[in-house]
Backbone as a chain_set.jsonl record, in Angstrom:
{"seq": "XXXXXXXXXXXXXXXXXXXXXXXXXXXXXXXXXXXXXXXXXXXXXXXXXXXXXXXXXXXXXXXXXXXXXXXXXXXXXXXXXXXXXXXXXXXXXXXXXXXXXXXXXXXXXXXXXXXXXXXXXXXXXXXXXXXXXXXXXXXXXXXXXXXX", "coords": {"N": [[-38.869, 17.424, 324.851], [-42.206, 16.849, 325.346], [-45.299, 15.982, 323.663], [-47.443, 16.62, 325.158], [-46.652, 18.581, 326.951], [-46.132, 20.669, 325.21], [-48.788, 21.241, 324.371], [-49.8, 22.118, 326.74], [-48.404, 24.501, 327.225], [-49.232, 25.985, 325.106], [-51.997, 26.227, 325.68], [-51.729, 27.832, 328.052], [-50.661, 30.211, 326.91], [-52.807, 31.004, 325.308], [-54.787, 31.249, 327.154], [-53.853, 33.472, 328.587], [-53.813, 35.399, 326.574], [-56.535, 35.697, 325.905], [-57.933, 37.124, 328.146], [-56.727, 39.683, 327.811], [-57.618, 40.397, 325.323], [-60.275, 40.605, 325.687], [-60.396, 42.585, 327.457], [-59.364, 44.67, 325.819], [-61.391, 44.974, 324.087], [-63.413, 45.876, 325.56], [-62.428, 48.335, 326.4], [-61.603, 50.624, 324.245], [-59.363, 52.429, 324.035], [-57.302, 51.292, 325.511], [-54.881, 50.589, 324.422], [-53.716, 52.942, 323.885], [-51.147, 54.792, 324.943], [-50.452, 57.571, 326.662], [-48.073, 58.662, 327.616], [-46.023, 57.316, 326.163], [-46.85, 58.319, 323.603], [-46.187, 61.033, 324.131], [-43.505, 60.934, 324.679], [-42.548, 59.983, 322.159], [-43.308, 62.074, 320.466], [-41.747, 64.125, 321.575], [-39.257, 63.145, 321.092], [-39.337, 63.237, 318.3], [-39.413, 66.001, 317.938], [-36.96, 66.768, 319.138], [-35.218, 65.554, 317.245], [-35.973, 66.959, 314.998], [-35.153, 69.508, 315.751], [-32.453, 69.247, 316.02], [-31.694, 68.697, 313.495], [-32.406, 70.933, 312.109], [-30.727, 72.827, 313.52], [-28.291, 71.791, 312.693], [-28.467, 72.256, 309.846], [-28.626, 74.948, 309.987], [-26.175, 75.734, 311.099], [-24.583, 74.749, 309.152], [-25.239, 76.407, 306.975], [-24.527, 78.835, 308.088], [-21.847, 78.49, 308.257], [-21.2, 78.386, 305.583], [-21.894, 80.991, 304.658], [-20.462, 82.676, 306.275], [-18.126, 83.973, 305.437], [-19.303, 86.009, 303.888], [-20.263, 87.943, 305.487], [-21.32, 91.027, 305.972], [-20.589, 92.846, 308.097], [-18.168, 91.97, 309.076], [-16.586, 92.641, 306.865], [-17.006, 95.473, 306.806], [-15.94, 96.254, 309.351], [-13.28, 95.614, 308.949], [-12.809, 97.268, 306.736], [-13.27, 99.712, 307.956], [-11.179, 99.774, 309.905], [-8.972, 99.739, 308.146], [-9.323, 102.14, 306.84], [-9.071, 103.945, 308.974], [-6.404, 103.42, 309.841], [-5.079, 104.271, 307.483], [-5.842, 106.964, 307.422], [-4.587, 107.854, 309.757], [-1.86, 107.271, 309.019], [-1.72, 109.012, 306.867], [-2.038, 111.414, 308.056], [0.229, 111.625, 309.604], [2.169, 111.696, 307.56], [1.396, 113.987, 306.273], [1.995, 115.959, 308.254], [4.896, 115.696, 308.434], [5.365, 116.428, 305.781], [4.43, 119.016, 305.709], [6.178, 120.348, 307.59], [8.526, 120.083, 306.121], [7.839, 121.467, 303.957], [7.558, 123.998, 304.927], [10.162, 124.57, 305.675], [11.511, 124.4, 303.2], [10.25, 126.512, 301.835], [11.123, 128.587, 303.418], [13.943, 128.405, 302.655], [13.69, 129.03, 299.849], [12.842, 131.637, 299.941], [14.959, 132.921, 301.178], [16.861, 132.388, 299.216], [15.755, 133.827, 297.128], [15.91, 136.445, 298.025], [18.701, 136.633, 298.19], [19.268, 136.279, 295.491], [18.105, 138.491, 294.359], [19.57, 140.456, 295.744], [22.023, 139.937, 294.628], [21.614, 140.369, 291.85], [21.065, 143.09, 292.023], [23.573, 144.009, 292.849], [24.993, 143.339, 290.711], [23.879, 144.925, 288.745], [24.474, 147.427, 289.707], [27.221, 147.216, 289.663], [27.381, 146.99, 286.847], [26.377, 149.563, 286.008], [28.422, 151.16, 287.15], [30.688, 150.297, 285.861], [29.97, 150.948, 283.231], [29.791, 153.713, 283.6], [32.589, 154.261, 284.112], [33.719, 153.301, 281.663], [32.502, 155.183, 279.973], [33.749, 157.502, 280.878], [36.407, 157.028, 280.475], [36.209, 156.745, 277.568], [35.501, 159.312, 276.76], [37.798, 160.583, 277.741], [39.651, 159.51, 276.04], [38.681, 160.381, 273.661], [38.998, 163.092, 273.925], [41.668, 163.327, 274.149], [42.563, 162.331, 271.765], [41.525, 164.119, 270.043], [42.855, 166.408, 270.77], [45.447, 165.583, 269.968], [45.07, 165.741, 267.176], [44.823, 168.207, 266.769], [42.315, 169.645, 266.92], [40.266, 172.222, 268.046], [38.203, 173.124, 270.625]], "CA": [[-40.163, 17.952, 325.28], [-43.256, 15.895, 324.777], [-46.42, 16.631, 323.12], [-48.423, 16.994, 326.255], [-46.077, 19.75, 327.489], [-46.405, 21.796, 324.221], [-50.174, 21.585, 324.389], [-50.011, 22.917, 327.94], [-47.891, 25.836, 327.0], [-50.077, 26.7, 324.102], [-53.172, 26.524, 326.293], [-51.426, 28.92, 328.942], [-50.616, 31.378, 326.101], [-54.173, 31.295, 324.785], [-55.665, 31.732, 328.22], [-53.44, 34.82, 328.808], [-54.204, 36.472, 325.505], [-57.972, 35.826, 325.971], [-58.423, 38.184, 328.934], [-56.282, 40.951, 327.216], [-58.476, 40.798, 324.073], [-61.541, 40.896, 326.26], [-60.176, 43.981, 328.079], [-59.199, 45.648, 324.719], [-62.681, 45.182, 323.441], [-64.188, 46.659, 326.545], [-61.809, 49.721, 326.532], [-60.864, 50.733, 322.973], [-58.18, 53.178, 324.17], [-56.367, 50.702, 326.387], [-53.627, 50.445, 323.763], [-53.123, 54.296, 323.592], [-50.389, 55.171, 326.017], [-50.2, 58.965, 326.439], [-46.585, 58.894, 327.841], [-45.398, 56.827, 324.994], [-47.07, 59.259, 322.532], [-45.559, 62.155, 324.421], [-42.02, 60.623, 324.48], [-42.238, 59.811, 320.774], [-43.37, 63.329, 319.921], [-40.616, 64.84, 322.036], [-38.043, 62.682, 320.282], [-39.342, 63.747, 316.864], [-39.14, 67.364, 318.075], [-35.591, 66.847, 319.258], [-34.664, 65.192, 315.975], [-36.267, 68.137, 314.036], [-34.305, 70.718, 316.168], [-31.076, 68.944, 315.805], [-31.503, 68.728, 312.04], [-32.427, 72.415, 311.868], [-29.58, 73.44, 313.964], [-27.114, 71.408, 311.735], [-28.639, 73.002, 308.614], [-28.277, 76.404, 310.181], [-24.72, 75.872, 311.249], [-23.98, 74.524, 307.794], [-25.532, 77.626, 306.256], [-23.719, 79.849, 308.71], [-20.336, 78.215, 307.861], [-21.059, 78.725, 304.112], [-22.015, 82.356, 304.443], [-19.7, 83.349, 307.218], [-17.257, 84.816, 304.761], [-20.083, 87.05, 303.248], [-20.759, 88.711, 306.577], [-20.874, 92.471, 305.672], [-20.148, 93.616, 309.177], [-16.749, 91.777, 309.049], [-15.995, 93.524, 305.807], [-17.143, 96.906, 307.274], [-15.025, 96.495, 310.448], [-11.942, 95.65, 308.354], [-12.619, 98.585, 305.91], [-13.129, 100.877, 308.822], [-9.943, 99.742, 310.416], [-8.072, 100.093, 307.009], [-9.424, 103.588, 306.747], [-8.494, 104.63, 310.259], [-4.928, 103.428, 309.691], [-4.653, 105.095, 306.333], [-5.972, 108.306, 307.905], [-3.433, 108.142, 310.756], [-0.594, 107.302, 308.233], [-1.713, 110.292, 306.043], [-1.822, 112.61, 308.92], [1.642, 111.576, 309.993], [2.939, 112.033, 306.404], [1.115, 115.434, 306.089], [2.74, 116.79, 309.292], [6.14, 115.73, 308.117], [5.481, 117.215, 304.596], [4.266, 120.426, 306.153], [7.352, 120.849, 308.189], [9.434, 120.071, 305.052], [7.452, 122.48, 303.008], [7.976, 125.318, 305.656], [11.702, 124.67, 305.597], [11.739, 124.665, 301.82], [9.655, 127.864, 301.591], [12.151, 129.536, 303.903], [15.063, 128.463, 301.836], [13.375, 129.602, 298.673], [12.749, 133.183, 300.132], [16.358, 133.405, 301.476], [17.6, 132.34, 297.893], [15.209, 135.027, 296.338], [16.558, 137.637, 298.614], [20.115, 136.56, 297.694], [19.322, 136.377, 294.034], [17.766, 140.018, 294.154], [20.801, 141.247, 296.07], [23.085, 139.62, 293.594], [21.204, 141.114, 290.609], [21.249, 144.581, 292.315], [25.058, 144.234, 292.932], [25.483, 143.213, 289.264], [23.391, 146.048, 288.037], [25.231, 148.453, 290.274], [28.538, 147.103, 289.028], [27.372, 147.355, 285.443], [26.371, 151.038, 285.922], [29.671, 151.676, 287.481], [31.522, 149.998, 284.759], [29.499, 151.809, 282.101], [30.26, 155.108, 283.785], [33.999, 154.213, 283.902], [33.981, 153.209, 280.263], [32.183, 156.469, 279.377], [34.753, 158.551, 281.259], [37.564, 156.609, 279.592], [35.98, 157.037, 276.268], [35.564, 160.662, 276.755], [39.129, 161.042, 277.82], [40.367, 159.124, 274.878], [38.224, 161.212, 272.604], [39.582, 164.379, 274.125], [43.169, 163.211, 273.847], [42.659, 162.147, 270.335], [41.143, 165.467, 269.452], [44.157, 167.308, 271.163], [46.533, 165.303, 269.148], [44.804, 166.12, 265.912], [44.74, 169.757, 266.794], [41.109, 170.308, 267.028], [39.928, 173.039, 269.195], [36.785, 173.024, 270.969]], "C": [[-41.162, 17.115, 324.592], [-44.439, 16.782, 324.294], [-47.346, 17.284, 324.044], [-47.914, 18.495, 326.764], [-46.282, 20.993, 326.533], [-47.738, 22.189, 324.178], [-50.498, 22.453, 325.614], [-49.586, 24.256, 327.873], [-48.763, 26.558, 326.119], [-51.396, 27.082, 324.84], [-52.873, 27.734, 327.312], [-51.412, 30.18, 328.143], [-51.988, 31.896, 325.587], [-55.116, 31.838, 325.949], [-55.138, 33.118, 328.672], [-53.914, 35.777, 327.773], [-55.688, 36.627, 325.459], [-58.431, 36.946, 326.871], [-57.917, 39.523, 328.403], [-57.221, 41.325, 326.102], [-59.876, 41.24, 324.637], [-61.437, 42.344, 326.851], [-60.102, 45.007, 326.907], [-60.585, 45.914, 324.132], [-63.628, 46.002, 324.307], [-63.771, 48.168, 326.516], [-60.995, 49.915, 325.181], [-59.63, 51.506, 323.075], [-57.173, 52.606, 325.174], [-54.929, 50.635, 325.723], [-52.919, 51.816, 323.601], [-52.496, 54.66, 324.99], [-49.948, 56.623, 325.88], [-48.713, 59.281, 326.775], [-45.734, 58.43, 326.722], [-45.538, 57.819, 323.81], [-46.208, 60.606, 322.846], [-44.001, 62.055, 324.269], [-41.66, 60.626, 322.958], [-42.359, 61.221, 320.197], [-42.156, 64.272, 320.399], [-39.42, 64.422, 321.282], [-38.133, 63.207, 318.804], [-39.05, 65.247, 316.872], [-37.596, 67.578, 318.304], [-34.897, 66.625, 318.033], [-34.791, 66.43, 314.989], [-35.391, 69.266, 314.448], [-32.86, 70.435, 315.876], [-30.859, 69.076, 314.342], [-31.517, 70.237, 311.606], [-31.268, 73.254, 312.271], [-28.311, 73.05, 313.125], [-27.288, 72.117, 310.386], [-28.297, 74.471, 308.822], [-26.851, 76.654, 310.321], [-23.959, 75.633, 309.975], [-24.079, 75.733, 307.008], [-24.663, 78.762, 306.739], [-22.3, 79.763, 308.243], [-20.204, 78.681, 306.37], [-21.063, 80.201, 303.897], [-21.33, 83.204, 305.422], [-18.705, 84.301, 306.557], [-17.936, 86.019, 304.033], [-20.667, 87.978, 304.23], [-20.361, 90.205, 306.33], [-20.238, 93.249, 306.875], [-18.634, 93.192, 309.341], [-16.005, 92.554, 307.929], [-15.987, 95.035, 306.267], [-16.158, 97.204, 308.34], [-13.626, 96.591, 309.845], [-11.748, 96.868, 307.484], [-12.432, 99.767, 306.821], [-11.739, 100.923, 309.474], [-8.838, 100.102, 309.48], [-8.126, 101.708, 306.948], [-8.927, 104.384, 307.876], [-6.966, 104.58, 310.222], [-4.357, 104.345, 308.584], [-4.76, 106.558, 306.697], [-4.847, 108.726, 308.828], [-2.038, 108.285, 309.957], [-0.667, 108.64, 307.453], [-1.481, 111.504, 306.857], [-0.464, 112.719, 309.33], [2.472, 112.092, 308.809], [2.683, 113.591, 306.186], [1.845, 116.42, 307.027], [4.193, 116.856, 308.833], [6.328, 116.606, 306.76], [5.282, 118.706, 304.873], [5.408, 121.06, 306.651], [8.508, 121.009, 307.074], [9.21, 121.271, 304.165], [7.769, 123.898, 303.588], [9.435, 125.462, 305.463], [12.074, 125.11, 304.2], [11.397, 126.078, 301.409], [10.656, 128.878, 302.125], [13.376, 129.614, 303.049], [14.892, 129.222, 300.48], [13.371, 131.205, 298.83], [14.132, 133.582, 300.512], [17.025, 133.458, 300.028], [17.071, 133.5, 297.08], [15.874, 136.261, 296.714], [18.04, 137.722, 298.139], [20.201, 136.743, 296.278], [19.071, 137.939, 293.686], [19.034, 140.883, 294.568], [21.942, 141.057, 295.11], [22.859, 140.408, 292.275], [21.432, 142.56, 290.863], [22.716, 144.819, 292.271], [25.532, 144.313, 291.44], [25.013, 144.412, 288.456], [24.153, 147.274, 288.512], [26.613, 148.457, 289.731], [28.472, 147.365, 287.53], [27.218, 148.877, 285.144], [27.613, 151.668, 286.156], [30.67, 151.457, 286.407], [31.169, 150.75, 283.516], [30.004, 153.254, 282.371], [31.8, 155.187, 283.585], [34.418, 154.23, 282.46], [33.658, 154.592, 279.554], [33.184, 157.51, 279.724], [36.013, 158.294, 280.602], [37.433, 156.991, 278.124], [36.046, 158.52, 275.942], [36.976, 161.219, 276.827], [39.879, 160.746, 276.612], [39.977, 159.936, 273.704], [38.782, 162.508, 272.736], [41.014, 164.359, 273.791], [43.364, 163.16, 272.416], [42.481, 163.431, 269.633], [42.347, 166.485, 269.637], [45.272, 166.933, 270.096], [46.23, 165.68, 267.588], [44.634, 167.601, 265.763], [43.477, 170.406, 266.64], [40.871, 171.09, 268.22], [38.404, 172.913, 269.508], [36.072, 174.406, 271.083]], "O": [[-41.012, 16.72, 323.436], [-44.54, 17.996, 324.474], [-47.944, 18.327, 323.78], [-48.703, 19.425, 326.938], [-46.547, 22.118, 326.955], [-47.99, 23.376, 323.969], [-51.321, 23.367, 325.561], [-50.263, 25.149, 328.382], [-49.034, 27.731, 326.377], [-51.875, 28.197, 324.63], [-53.737, 28.604, 327.412], [-52.037, 31.16, 328.549], [-52.221, 33.1, 325.473], [-56.008, 32.668, 325.773], [-55.962, 33.911, 329.127], [-54.375, 36.872, 328.094], [-56.127, 37.673, 324.982], [-59.283, 37.717, 326.428], [-58.663, 40.493, 328.538], [-57.579, 42.495, 325.968], [-60.528, 42.133, 324.096], [-62.346, 43.162, 326.706], [-60.7, 46.08, 326.99], [-60.868, 47.039, 323.723], [-64.51, 46.71, 323.822], [-64.589, 49.085, 326.592], [-59.873, 49.428, 325.04], [-58.782, 51.285, 322.211], [-56.291, 53.326, 325.643], [-53.919, 50.628, 326.427], [-51.742, 51.888, 323.249], [-53.179, 54.804, 326.004], [-49.109, 56.896, 325.022], [-48.18, 60.201, 326.154], [-44.779, 59.117, 326.357], [-44.57, 58.132, 323.117], [-45.612, 61.189, 321.94], [-43.333, 62.975, 323.798], [-40.641, 61.177, 322.542], [-41.471, 61.557, 319.413], [-41.667, 65.094, 319.625], [-38.626, 65.264, 320.862], [-37.128, 63.558, 318.187], [-38.484, 65.746, 315.899], [-37.015, 68.485, 317.709], [-34.01, 67.413, 317.707], [-33.851, 66.827, 314.3], [-34.892, 69.971, 313.572], [-32.117, 71.345, 315.51], [-29.8, 69.586, 313.973], [-30.684, 70.675, 310.812], [-30.847, 74.193, 311.596], [-27.416, 73.864, 312.898], [-26.283, 72.552, 309.825], [-27.751, 75.134, 307.941], [-26.311, 77.618, 309.778], [-22.889, 76.19, 309.727], [-23.092, 76.12, 306.382], [-24.131, 79.545, 305.953], [-21.646, 80.746, 307.895], [-19.205, 79.29, 305.988], [-20.321, 80.682, 303.041], [-21.578, 84.409, 305.433], [-18.466, 85.377, 307.106], [-17.241, 86.943, 303.608], [-21.528, 88.775, 303.856], [-19.193, 90.568, 306.471], [-19.457, 94.18, 306.676], [-17.858, 94.061, 309.739], [-14.894, 93.043, 308.132], [-14.987, 95.729, 306.083], [-15.552, 98.275, 308.317], [-12.868, 97.508, 310.162], [-10.667, 97.457, 307.472], [-11.63, 100.669, 306.582], [-11.165, 102.006, 309.59], [-7.85, 100.703, 309.901], [-7.12, 102.415, 307.001], [-8.381, 105.467, 307.668], [-6.304, 105.57, 310.531], [-3.355, 105.044, 308.734], [-3.881, 107.342, 306.337], [-4.253, 109.795, 308.692], [-1.238, 109.197, 310.17], [0.345, 109.341, 307.421], [-0.842, 112.473, 306.446], [0.042, 113.837, 309.422], [3.406, 112.863, 309.028], [3.614, 114.362, 305.955], [2.239, 117.522, 306.644], [4.743, 117.957, 308.819], [7.28, 117.377, 306.634], [5.957, 119.543, 304.274], [5.706, 122.192, 306.27], [9.312, 121.94, 307.126], [10.118, 121.962, 303.703], [8.169, 124.82, 302.878], [9.866, 126.547, 305.072], [12.84, 126.054, 304.012], [12.167, 126.749, 300.721], [11.008, 129.856, 301.466], [13.841, 130.706, 302.723], [15.789, 129.935, 300.03], [13.834, 131.94, 297.958], [14.477, 134.694, 300.112], [17.664, 134.452, 299.684], [17.859, 134.135, 296.379], [16.346, 137.038, 295.884], [18.519, 138.786, 297.746], [21.172, 137.346, 295.822], [19.752, 138.532, 292.85], [19.46, 141.819, 293.892], [22.72, 141.973, 294.846], [23.771, 141.003, 291.702], [21.96, 143.242, 289.985], [23.115, 145.814, 291.666], [26.304, 145.174, 291.021], [25.723, 144.857, 287.554], [24.45, 148.125, 287.673], [27.158, 149.502, 289.375], [29.422, 147.917, 286.975], [27.81, 149.408, 284.205], [27.941, 152.642, 285.479], [31.435, 152.363, 286.074], [32.076, 151.161, 282.793], [30.561, 153.908, 281.489], [32.263, 156.122, 282.931], [35.289, 154.991, 282.039], [34.405, 155.07, 278.7], [33.456, 158.37, 278.887], [36.685, 159.236, 280.18], [38.376, 157.483, 277.504], [36.61, 158.907, 274.918], [37.335, 162.16, 276.119], [40.667, 161.567, 276.144], [40.796, 160.187, 272.82], [39.075, 163.103, 271.699], [41.531, 165.304, 273.196], [44.221, 163.85, 271.864], [43.229, 163.774, 268.718], [42.717, 167.251, 268.747], [45.898, 167.785, 269.465], [47.183, 165.899, 266.84], [44.327, 168.119, 264.689], [43.426, 171.581, 266.276], [41.231, 170.682, 269.324], [37.555, 172.628, 268.665], [34.875, 174.462, 271.367]]}, "num_chains": 1, "name": "protein.A"}
């Protein structure tokens, strides 16, 4: 490239820049592009929202284990199961208790009947012993010659 060509290109650049500078001086807001400003502000808003959502989800992940509703629902479920289990056991125990109570009443009646029989037998045996003792006493007195 020669020196003359370089000077020509420089003059072309200077001539193009001169009208733009003149236009900028005439309209001070010519460099303000409202769409570019709008797009930039929207991008900043999107970036802020993305960052806020990331922080929120990170916080949610950290504190998800501390959710009291999760604990409450599991506690409620455990209590419901325990109550159902207890009700089942109670009904079984109640049936067993009724059966045991009936057996105890039958045994008590049997024991009273046995004691009554033993008491009756003891009275009868005492009566026989008394009769035998009186007979032996009377026989002994006869042998000794005692008169009554």
